[in-house]
C-alpha positions in Angstrom: -2.8 -8.9 21.4 -0.2 -10.8 19.6 3.2 -9.2 18.9 4.5 -8.8 15.3 6.9 -11.6 16.0 4.1 -14.0 17.1 1.9 -13.1 14.1 4.8 -13.8 11.7 5.5 -17.0 13.3 2.0 -18.1 12.9 2.1 -17.2 9.1 5.5 -19.0 8.7 4.0 -22.2 10.3 0.8 -22.1 8.0 3.2 -21.7 5.1 5.6 -24.4 6.3 8.5 -21.9 6.4 11.2 -21.3 9.0 12.8 -18.1 10.0 15.8 -19.2 8.0 13.6 -19.5 4.9 12.3 -15.9 5.6 15.9 -14.7 6.1 16.8 -16.2 2.7 13.8 -14.4 1.0 14.9 -11.2 2.6 18.6 -11.8 1.7 19.7 -11.2 5.5 21.4 -13.4 7.8 19.2 -15.9 9.8 20.9 -14.8 13.0 19.9 -11.1 12.4 16.4 -12.0 11.7 16.4 -14.4 14.7 17.6 -11.5 16.9 14.8 -9.3 15.7 12.3 -12.0 16.5 13.7 -12.5 20.0 13.5 -8.8 20.8 10.3 -8.3 18.7 12.2 -5.1 17.4 11.1 -4.5 13.9 11.2 -1.1 12.0 8.4 -0.2 9.7 10.5 -0.9 6.7 11.4 -4.5 8.2 7.5 -5.0 8.5 6.8 -4.0 4.9 9.7 -6.3 3.7 8.6 -9.2 5.7 5.0 -8.9 4.8 5.8 -8.6 1.1 8.2 -11.5 1.1 5.2 -13.6 2.9 2.6 -12.3 0.3 0.7 -10.5 3.0 -0.7 -7.0 3.4 -0.2 -4.9 6.4 -1.5 -1.5 7.6 -0.6 0.8 10.5 -3.2 3.4 11.6 -2.9 6.0 14.2 -6.2 7.1 15.6 -6.6 10.3 17.4 -8.8 9.7 20.4 -10.1 13.2 20.7 -11.5 13.5 17.1 -11.5 9.7 16.0 -9.4 10.8 13.0 -7.4 8.1 11.5 -3.8 9.1 10.1 
């Protein structure tokens, strides 16, 4: 399973963008974003902002194993 960082790197490559380009779209420093990528440390808010900046959709599901309920 790919990490979020790896998935975003794939999308950036396909869109011919760099991490610096993404940082500019997010109005944050490229150093800050690079640090998040190296640690794969993204909050749900970060994920939402990144996916919106890249014109992508995302969803997070939690599935209760006992009942198969998705929350």
